[in-house]
C-alpha positions as YAML, in Angstrom:
chain: A
units: angstrom
residues:
- id: 1
  name: MET
  ca: [6.33, -37.05, 1.87]
- id: 2
  name: ILE
  ca: [8.13, -40.25, 2.98]
- id: 3
  name: SER
  ca: [6.33, -43.62, 2.69]
- id: 4
  name: ILE
  ca: [7.14, -46.12, 5.22]
- id: 5
  name: SER
  ca: [6.04, -50.05, 4.67]
- id: 6
  name: GLU
  ca: [4.05, -51.76, 7.14]
- id: 7
  name: ALA
  ca: [7.18, -54.14, 7.47]
- id: 8
  name: ALA
  ca: [9.58, -51.27, 8.05]
- id: 9
  name: GLN
  ca: [7.42, -49.56, 10.68]
- id: 10
  name: GLU
  ca: [6.91, -52.94, 12.71]
- id: 11
  name: HIS
  ca: [10.71, -52.97, 12.91]
- id: 12
  name: PHE
  ca: [11.14, -48.99, 13.69]
- id: 13
  name: VAL
  ca: [8.55, -49.85, 16.86]
- id: 14
  name: LYS
  ca: [10.80, -53.06, 17.77]
- id: 15
  name: LEU
  ca: [14.03, -50.74, 17.96]
- id: 16
  name: LEU
  ca: [12.39, -47.64, 19.73]
- id: 17
  name: GLU
  ca: [11.00, -50.07, 22.48]
- id: 18
  name: LYS
  ca: [14.46, -50.22, 23.52]
- id: 19
  name: GLN
  ca: [15.31, -46.54, 23.75]
- id: 20
  name: THR
  ca: [14.51, -43.82, 26.54]
- id: 21
  name: PRO
  ca: [10.34, -42.78, 26.09]
- id: 22
  name: LYS
  ca: [10.00, -40.43, 23.15]
- id: 23
  name: THR
  ca: [12.66, -41.16, 21.24]
- id: 24
  name: ARG
  ca: [11.45, -40.73, 17.27]
- id: 25
  name: ILE
  ca: [13.68, -42.06, 14.17]
- id: 26
  name: ARG
  ca: [15.53, -38.93, 12.25]
- id: 27
  name: ILE
  ca: [15.65, -39.63, 8.55]
- id: 28
  name: PHE
  ca: [17.68, -37.44, 7.02]
- id: 29
  name: VAL
  ca: [20.15, -36.52, 4.19]
- id: 30
  name: VAL
  ca: [23.79, -35.74, 3.71]
- id: 31
  name: ASN
  ca: [25.05, -33.02, 1.43]
- id: 32
  name: PRO
  ca: [21.88, -32.74, -0.23]
- id: 33
  name: GLY
  ca: [21.26, -31.68, -3.67]
- id: 34
  name: THR
  ca: [24.88, -32.48, -4.43]
- id: 35
  name: LYS
  ca: [25.94, -35.71, -6.34]
- id: 36
  name: SER
  ca: [27.63, -36.95, -2.98]
- id: 37
  name: ALA
  ca: [24.16, -36.69, -1.29]
- id: 38
  name: GLU
  ca: [23.60, -39.95, 1.27]
- id: 39
  name: CYS
  ca: [20.57, -40.41, 3.03]
- id: 40
  name: GLY
  ca: [20.32, -42.09, 6.57]
- id: 41
  name: VAL
  ca: [18.18, -42.96, 9.79]
- id: 42
  name: SER
  ca: [19.10, -42.57, 13.05]
- id: 43
  name: TYR
  ca: [17.51, -42.07, 16.68]
- id: 44
  name: CYS
  ca: [16.34, -38.82, 17.82]
- id: 45
  name: PRO
  ca: [15.97, -38.50, 21.36]
- id: 46
  name: GLU
  ca: [13.20, -35.87, 22.71]
- id: 47
  name: GLU
  ca: [16.37, -33.80, 23.60]
- id: 48
  name: SER
  ca: [18.05, -34.17, 19.70]
- id: 49
  name: LEU
  ca: [14.45, -32.54, 18.23]
- id: 50
  name: GLU
  ca: [15.07, -29.25, 16.59]
- id: 51
  name: GLU
  ca: [12.61, -26.62, 16.92]
- id: 52
  name: ASP
  ca: [12.20, -26.36, 13.25]
- id: 53
  name: ASP
  ca: [12.13, -30.19, 12.78]
- id: 54
  name: ILE
  ca: [8.76, -31.59, 10.88]
- id: 55
  name: VAL
  ca: [7.62, -34.48, 12.87]
- id: 56
  name: LEU
  ca: [5.99, -37.03, 10.93]
- id: 57
  name: PRO
  ca: [3.57, -39.73, 12.88]
- id: 58
  name: TYR
  ca: [3.34, -43.46, 11.61]
- id: 59
  name: THR
  ca: [2.06, -46.37, 13.25]
- id: 60
  name: GLY
  ca: [3.70, -46.47, 16.49]
- id: 61
  name: PHE
  ca: [6.49, -44.04, 16.24]
- id: 62
  name: GLU
  ca: [6.79, -40.84, 15.22]
- id: 63
  name: ALA
  ca: [9.86, -39.62, 12.55]
- id: 64
  name: ALA
  ca: [11.76, -36.09, 12.60]
- id: 65
  name: VAL
  ca: [12.81, -34.29, 9.84]
- id: 66
  name: ASP
  ca: [14.89, -31.65, 9.43]
- id: 67
  name: LYS
  ca: [13.90, -28.51, 7.47]
- id: 68
  name: GLU
  ca: [17.31, -28.57, 5.07]
- id: 69
  name: SER
  ca: [16.51, -32.60, 4.16]
- id: 70
  name: GLU
  ca: [12.78, -32.29, 3.51]
- id: 71
  name: PRO
  ca: [12.37, -31.11, 0.11]
- id: 72
  name: PHE
  ca: [15.03, -33.95, -0.68]
- id: 73
  name: LEU
  ca: [13.16, -36.50, 0.65]
- id: 74
  name: GLU
  ca: [9.69, -36.02, -1.51]
- id: 75
  name: ASP
  ca: [8.90, -39.31, -2.54]
- id: 76
  name: ALA
  ca: [11.68, -41.22, -0.42]
- id: 77
  name: GLU
  ca: [10.52, -45.02, 0.75]
- id: 78
  name: ILE
  ca: [11.94, -47.07, 3.43]
- id: 79
  name: ASP
  ca: [11.04, -50.46, 3.22]
- id: 80
  name: PHE
  ca: [12.20, -53.54, 5.71]
- id: 81
  name: VAL
  ca: [13.31, -56.60, 3.49]
- id: 82
  name: THR
  ca: [13.57, -59.82, 4.85]
- id: 83
  name: ASP
  ca: [15.12, -62.85, 2.35]
- id: 84
  name: GLN
  ca: [17.57, -65.84, 2.71]
- id: 85
  name: MET
  ca: [20.59, -63.16, 2.97]
- id: 86
  name: GLY
  ca: [18.84, -61.83, 5.56]
- id: 87
  name: SER
  ca: [16.92, -58.61, 6.94]
- id: 88
  name: GLN
  ca: [17.77, -55.00, 5.75]
- id: 89
  name: LEU
  ca: [16.50, -51.95, 5.82]
- id: 90
  name: THR
  ca: [16.39, -49.66, 2.15]
- id: 91
  name: LEU
  ca: [15.68, -46.15, 1.78]
- id: 92
  name: LYS
  ca: [15.00, -44.42, -1.88]
- id: 93
  name: ALA
  ca: [15.43, -40.84, -2.33]
- id: 94
  name: PRO
  ca: [15.22, -39.95, -5.78]
- id: 95
  name: ASN
  ca: [15.15, -36.28, -5.08]
- id: 96
  name: ALA
  ca: [17.98, -36.57, -2.61]
- id: 97
  name: LYS
  ca: [20.97, -35.58, -5.34]
- id: 98
  name: ALA
  ca: [18.22, -33.10, -6.75]
- id: 99
  name: ARG
  ca: [15.56, -30.78, -5.53]
- id: 100
  name: LYS
  ca: [12.50, -32.24, -7.47]
- id: 101
  name: VAL
  ca: [10.83, -28.94, -9.68]
- id: 102
  name: SER
  ca: [7.95, -27.49, -9.40]
- id: 103
  name: GLU
  ca: [5.26, -27.63, -12.53]
- id: 104
  name: ASN
  ca: [5.89, -24.08, -13.39]
- id: 105
  name: ALA
  ca: [9.61, -24.28, -12.98]
- id: 106
  name: THR
  ca: [11.50, -23.02, -16.18]
- id: 107
  name: LEU
  ca: [12.99, -25.10, -19.11]
- id: 108
  name: ARG
  ca: [16.55, -24.87, -17.76]
- id: 109
  name: GLU
  ca: [15.62, -25.77, -14.47]
- id: 110
  name: ARG
  ca: [13.13, -28.83, -15.58]
- id: 111
  name: LEU
  ca: [16.48, -29.69, -18.11]
- id: 112
  name: GLN
  ca: [18.94, -29.35, -15.16]
- id: 113
  name: TYR
  ca: [16.92, -31.88, -13.36]
- id: 114
  name: PHE
  ca: [16.66, -34.35, -16.07]
- id: 115
  name: ILE
  ca: [20.50, -34.38, -16.73]
- id: 116
  name: ASP
  ca: [21.11, -34.65, -12.95]
- id: 117
  name: THR
  ca: [18.61, -37.35, -12.17]
- id: 118
  name: GLU
  ca: [18.38, -39.57, -15.39]
- id: 119
  name: VAL
  ca: [21.70, -38.83, -17.66]
- id: 120
  name: ASN
  ca: [24.51, -37.89, -15.23]
- id: 121
  name: PRO
  ca: [23.64, -41.33, -13.31]
- id: 122
  name: SER
  ca: [24.16, -43.35, -16.07]
- id: 123
  name: LEU
  ca: [27.35, -41.66, -17.30]
- id: 124
  name: ALA
  ca: [28.91, -41.94, -13.87]
- id: 125
  name: GLY
  ca: [28.75, -45.35, -14.27]
- id: 126
  name: HIS
  ca: [31.94, -44.36, -17.09]
- id: 127
  name: GLY
  ca: [33.15, -41.83, -14.90]
- id: 128
  name: GLY
  ca: [31.71, -39.17, -16.73]
- id: 129
  name: ASN
  ca: [29.10, -36.23, -16.53]
- id: 130
  name: CYS
  ca: [27.43, -33.44, -18.75]
- id: 131
  name: GLN
  ca: [25.97, -29.67, -17.74]
- id: 132
  name: ILE
  ca: [23.99, -27.73, -19.55]
- id: 133
  name: VAL
  ca: [25.93, -24.63, -21.19]
- id: 134
  name: GLU
  ca: [23.21, -23.08, -22.41]
- id: 135
  name: ILE
  ca: [19.60, -23.25, -24.56]
- id: 136
  name: THR
  ca: [19.92, -21.63, -27.87]
- id: 137
  name: LYS
  ca: [16.35, -19.80, -28.76]
- id: 138
  name: GLU
  ca: [16.17, -22.29, -31.22]
- id: 139
  name: GLY
  ca: [15.88, -25.00, -28.31]
- id: 140
  name: VAL
  ca: [19.33, -26.89, -28.84]
- id: 141
  name: VAL
  ca: [20.70, -27.77, -25.40]
- id: 142
  name: VAL
  ca: [24.32, -26.82, -25.29]
- id: 143
  name: LEU
  ca: [26.07, -29.59, -23.28]
- id: 144
  name: GLN
  ca: [29.56, -29.49, -22.02]
- id: 145
  name: PHE
  ca: [30.43, -33.02, -20.99]
- id: 146
  name: GLY
  ca: [33.74, -33.81, -18.57]
- id: 147
  name: GLY
  ca: [35.41, -36.81, -16.74]
- id: 148
  name: GLY
  ca: [35.27, -40.01, -18.65]
- id: 149
  name: CYS
  ca: [33.15, -38.68, -21.54]
- id: 150
  name: ASN
  ca: [36.02, -36.03, -22.28]
- id: 151
  name: GLY
  ca: [37.73, -37.38, -25.31]
- id: 152
  name: CYS
  ca: [35.54, -40.40, -25.45]
- id: 153
  name: SER
  ca: [35.37, -42.42, -29.28]
- id: 154
  name: MET
  ca: [31.61, -43.08, -28.31]
- id: 155
  name: ILE
  ca: [30.60, -39.40, -27.37]
- id: 156
  name: ASP
  ca: [28.57, -39.10, -30.30]
- id: 157
  name: VAL
  ca: [26.84, -42.25, -29.92]
- id: 158
  name: THR
  ca: [26.19, -40.95, -26.28]
- id: 159
  name: LEU
  ca: [24.82, -37.79, -27.61]
- id: 160
  name: LYS
  ca: [22.82, -38.40, -30.65]
- id: 161
  name: ASP
  ca: [21.51, -41.88, -29.58]
- id: 162
  name: GLY
  ca: [21.09, -41.49, -26.18]
- id: 163
  name: ILE
  ca: [20.81, -37.79, -24.69]
- id: 164
  name: GLU
  ca: [19.09, -36.47, -27.12]
- id: 165
  name: LYS
  ca: [16.68, -38.81, -27.56]
- id: 166
  name: GLN
  ca: [15.92, -38.84, -24.33]
- id: 167
  name: LEU
  ca: [15.34, -34.89, -24.31]
- id: 168
  name: LEU
  ca: [13.56, -34.90, -27.78]
- id: 169
  name: LYS
  ca: [11.32, -37.26, -26.08]
- id: 170
  name: GLU
  ca: [10.64, -35.67, -22.28]
- id: 171
  name: PHE
  ca: [10.67, -32.33, -23.75]
- id: 172
  name: GLU
  ca: [8.64, -32.74, -26.66]
- id: 173
  name: GLY
  ca: [8.21, -28.89, -28.81]
- id: 174
  name: GLU
  ca: [10.56, -27.50, -26.26]
- id: 175
  name: VAL
  ca: [13.87, -28.97, -27.19]
- id: 176
  name: SER
  ca: [15.00, -29.54, -30.93]
- id: 177
  name: GLY
  ca: [18.37, -30.99, -30.91]
- id: 178
  name: VAL
  ca: [21.61, -31.46, -28.09]
- id: 179
  name: ALA
  ca: [25.12, -29.96, -29.24]
- id: 180
  name: ASP
  ca: [28.69, -30.72, -27.73]
- id: 181
  name: SER
  ca: [31.05, -27.60, -27.08]
- id: 182
  name: THR
  ca: [33.64, -29.69, -24.99]
- id: 183
  name: GLU
  ca: [36.84, -29.04, -26.73]
- id: 184
  name: HIS
  ca: [37.77, -32.99, -26.73]
- id: 185
  name: GLU
  ca: [40.94, -32.80, -28.05]
- id: 186
  name: ALA
  ca: [42.19, -30.65, -25.16]
- id: 187
  name: GLY
  ca: [43.67, -31.91, -21.94]
- id: 188
  name: GLU
  ca: [44.13, -35.08, -20.91]
- id: 189
  name: HIS
  ca: [41.62, -37.71, -22.14]
- id: 190
  name: SER
  ca: [40.25, -40.59, -20.51]
- id: 191
  name: TYR
  ca: [40.06, -42.82, -23.82]
- id: 192
  name: TYR
  ca: [42.98, -41.88, -25.70]
...
């Protein structure tokens, strides 16, 4: 579930040596499944262990994960990196903001996961986002844009040269195109 590098495991062992006996580390996600999801690591003394926590054994210590965070920590990686700037613990959890979908998920669920994890993070760099409005029976994914994308003069390029190309490649045979349902002329616009 969570891959912890040897360097990070050694770091945790050193930190836990200074704690009370039976203290574990706790790996968690705050606001899991949302765009404001944040991952963290803290100490977990024995008395803080919850009944439904998952306890994972590592070399020289254990890690506790709460039931709510578990699916969002799938494929997570923790490393301890030392360079000329010093040392730091890094935690990468690619599924923290959107729960990984199962192999037998519906097309809409798989598309939504792709939009949440691949498309929206790119759009967020410009203050924008998009969401699925519908998927037509012809396989056209109809999107609505918000934030910085609403009223942007480059939306057609983003839609056709960016998102549509990605979706056609990733969902070959299932998606035939992408359309924009956003009323770019209505309301306040980011780029007008």
